[in-house]
N, C-alpha and C positions, 0 to 999 in steps of 0.2 A: 707230497703236498697234502695238506690236511683237507679232508672232505668237508664241505660246508653243509651238504644236504644229507646228513646222517639219517634224519628222520623226515626228510622232505618227500614231497610227491613228485610225480612225473612232470617235467617241464612242458610248456606249450609255446609254440611260436605265435607271435601276434601278426606277422606278415608285414610289419612296418619297415620302412627303409629311411629312417631319419636319424638325427642326432649323430652325425658322423664326426669323427675327430675329437672325441672326448680326451682331455688331457690326462696324462698318467703320471703320478708321482709315487716314488717309493719302489720297492722291489717288485719285479715282474716274474711270473713263472715261465715266461717264454721270451725268446728274442724275436720280436716282430710278430706279424700276423702269419699264421700258417694253417693249413688244412692237412691233416695226416690221416691216412687210412691204415688202420691197424690190421695187417694180414697175419693171422696166427695159424697154428696147426689146426687141422680138422678135429683132432682129438687131444685132450688134455688129461694128465694125471691129476688127482686131487691135490697133490703137493704143488702144482703149478697154478692153483686158483688163488693168486695173490690179489691184494686190494686193487680195485679198478677193473678186474677181469670180468667179462660177461660170458656166461656159459649156459648151456641148456641142460636142465634136469627134468626128464620126462617131457611134458609139454610146456614147462615154464622156462622163460629166459630170466636168469638171475644175475644181479650185479653184486660182486663181492665188496663188502664194506670193511670187513675185518677178517684177517687170517690168523689162525693160531695152530702151531704144530705141537701136539701133546704126546709126550712119551710116557707110556704106562709101564707097569711092571713086566718083567721078563721080556723086555725088548719090544713090546707092542706099541704101535704108533697109530694115532688117529688125527684127523684133520678137522678142526672146529672152525666154522665160518659164521659170520653174521652177513646175511645177504638181503637184498631188496628185490622183491618181485616186480619186474619192470611193468607188467600189465596192471597189477592192482596197487602197486606202491607200498604194499605191506612189507615190514621188516621182520625177519625170522632168523633163528639160529639153526644151523644144519651141522651134522656130523658125518664124516665119511672115512672109509678105510683108505690107507695111504696109496693103495694100488687101484682104487676106483677110477674109471675113465669117463670122460664127458665130452660132448660135442661143443666146440668153441663157437662163439658168435663174433663176426667181424663188426667193428665199430669205427667211427671216425672221431678224431679229436681236432679241435680248433680253438684259437684264441678268441676271447670275448672280453667285454668290459662291463663292469657293474654300472648301472644307470641310477637307480633309486629303489627304495623300498616303500611299501604302502601297507601298513598293518603286518600281516604275516606273509606277504608276497614280495619277492625280490625280482626286479626286472633287469635283464641283461641285453647286450647287443653283440652279435657275432661280428668280429673284426674283419672277416673276409666277405661275407654276404651282406652285412649290415642289417640282417633280420633281427628282430627283437624276440625274446622269449622270456618266460617267467617260471619261477619255482615257488612253491608254497613252503617257504622256510622263513625262519627268523634271522634277520641280519645282525650279526654280532661283530664282524671283523672288517667290513668293506665300506669304504668311502667312495663317492662318485668318481668314476674314471679308473678305479683299480682294475687291473687285468687278472683274469682267471682263465682256466682251461675248461672247456665244455666237451663232454663226450656225447656223440650222437649214435643212435641205433635206428636205422631206416629213416633217417632225416628227422628224428625226434630227439631232443635233448633229454638225456636220462641221468646225467651226473655232472657235477662241477667240482673243480679242485681250486683251492686258493693258495696264495703264497704262504710259506712258513712264517715269514715276517711281514707285517703290515704297519702302516703309519696311520695313527688316529689322533684327533685333537682332544684335549682335555676340556670338557664342558664345565666341570665343577670339581673343586677340591678345597679343603680347608687351608687357610693361610698357615704357613710354618711359624712356629714360635721362635723368636730370636734366641731364647734361652735354652732351646732344645739342643743338647749336645750328645744325645744318645747315639752311639755308633749304629749304622745300618737301620735307623728308625724308618718306618714306613707309615703311610697314611692312605686312605681310600680316595680314589679318583673316579669320577664318572666320565666316560668317554662319549664322543658324539653319537655313537650307535646305541647308547644306553647301558652298555656293559660297564661294570665296576671292577677295578683291579687295585692292587696295592702298588704304590709308587714311592720313590724316595721323597723326603721332606722338601727338597728344593724345587720340585715340580710345581708349576703354577697354572692357573686357568689360562687357556689359550695356547699352551705349549703343545707341540706335535711330538708324540712319542712313538717308539717302535714297540710292537707287541708280538710275542711269540704265540702263534695260533695253535701250536701243539699243546701248550700248557697254560695259555692265557696269562703269561707273566710279562712284566716289564723288562725290556731289553736295553733301552737307552733313549736319548733324545734323537728325534728324526733330523 
């Protein structure tokens, strides 16, 4: 699942317990509400530091955003990571030898719902506790009620995952020309979140369409 908070900060809980039962339409990354404790080994090889893993490097707790296995000449191998420092929120790149070992960090995962966005802040509600929390991120893919997965470290939300496919409404697009017979012709559409993508000529204002969040491309009508 695509990470929404690639460049986002650490989330904060608001302590509110309202807005229960938001409706959900479209694909969901989970089946119902759940709270899962991720119990992993006390030590990890660098090759196990995949996306979403939290590990300790020195005094820093780091969240893996991107993993890359790089093979060099004469059989040499290195692990390149993009990580987020959970304490500071800074995003940096790290390189390790394939046999380097690290201490793992236990985290919890739970289902949550997107509530709304205000400027550069997105608000969510945990589907189990009904507590609200926020991330300082730009919303590109989520409409109210969409379900996501949130990762907690010591009761603090540190990362969210969104579905690979989401449904969004077309806010504006040019009308199609009746004389346009070009095969596979595309036009620009502005979606309800403000994101612009290319869509087929038959898509109209008000249509709900499916978007692939991995590449931001049109998939089909919702």
